[in-house]
N, C-alpha and C positions, 0 to 999 in steps of 0.2 A: 401407431400414430405417435408422432413426435410433438412434444409441446414446443411452440415456437418461442424463441427467446424474445421477450419484449424489452424494448428500450425504456428505461426509466428516466424520469426527469433528474437532471444533475443537481447535486447538493453543492454548496459553496466549497465544501472541503474536498471535492472530487479532483483528481488530477486531470489535466487536459490531455488529449492524445499526444501532444508533443512532449509533455512532462513524462507521460508513462513510457514513450519510446526512448527517452533518455535513461530511465531507470531499468527497463526491461532486461538488459544484459546482466544486471546486478542481481535480479530476482530469480533467474533461472534455477531450477531445482531438478534433480534427477526424477524421472518418472518411475514410480514403483507400479508393478502389475497388480492392481487391486480389483480390476473389472469394472471399476466406476469411471465415468467420464471426469476428466481433470477439472478442477474448479478454476474459474476465470481469474487470473492473477490481478487484472486491473480492478475487478470487483472486490477482491480481497483487500488490496491496498485501499481502495476507496472506503471500504467498511472500516478498516482500521483507522483511517484518517478521520472518519466521521465520529467514531467513539472518542478519539483523542482530542478532537476539536471541540466537541460538545460536552465532553465530561459524563455522558450517559454510560449506563451499565452495558456490557456486552450483549445481554439478552434483551436490551431495549433498542437494538439495531433495527431500523425500520424494515418492514416485511418486503419492501420492493427491491431490496438488494437481492442480486442473483446468487448469493452465497449466504450460508447460515451464519448466525453469530458464533457458534462453536467453531466453524472453519476459520473465521477471521481471528478469533482468540488463539486457536492452535497454531496458526502461522505467525501471529505476533509473539507468542511465547518461544516458538522454535527460532525465529529470527533474532530475538533478544538474546537467547542462550548461546546461539552459534556465532554471534557478533555481527551478523548480517546487517542489522539496523545501524550499527556503529559504522560499518564500511559504507553504507549508503550516506550516512551523515557526512563522513569524511570526503566522499566523492563530491557531494553537492557543495560542501565548503570549499573545496578545491576549484570546482567549476565557477562558483561566485567570485572567488579571489581572482581567477584568471580574467574574468570580465569586469574587474574593478567594482563589483558590487559591495565588497567589504571595505569598510574604513577601519583599518587597524589602530588608527590613533584613538578611536573610541572604545577599544577593547581594554578590559580591566581583568587582572588576576585576582 
């Protein structure tokens, strides 16, 4: 018997489906044959954003997330070390600049 995936109530830090669709190509990773089902990337991102936006500890991640705190932490560390988070930031900055959301006259060095 398979446990049904329950939909949880969204947190303010969660990505919208449209935002996740924009980032999904940047998050793709090679699948390793571990025998386990792959963790949901959207839930991982939402968990990471929850911790970063609230300032809570990783192991204080609410239990209704469909991924564990250790999975979120492991992906955060991996993406930090490999430069993936920096690439995501640069991509989002470029997209915001193209849509004139950035006002460079307000930028300071």
